[in-house]
C-alpha angles and dihedrals in degrees: 000000000000120000118192137164123246094256091047089049092052089055096044103034098125089048091049092047091055090048091054090047089055088054100261121140116241123193125187116206117203122210089255090060098253116137131216134188134216112220129176122243114225117210114245122230117257117265108258095208141290116321113246123222111260095019089128095053110139097014095101139006127230113216116237091240097046090122098047118112114266113252091231090056096048092102092056094049094074 
């Protein structure tokens, strides 16, 4: 983990961004004691269209008793 001050981060920003890209944790500490972190943003895959109703059919099974009260919560159910 790299810890730097705000002035140091301003001077070393390209180096710190490369470190974050490699997976390192970078924390920037202000003179007030607050700490900030640099994190990479990953690109999201493009949407492939509008989901259609029923498109997940067969991917999972809902048990018959899925809406029954849980045994461990019976005392709270009154």
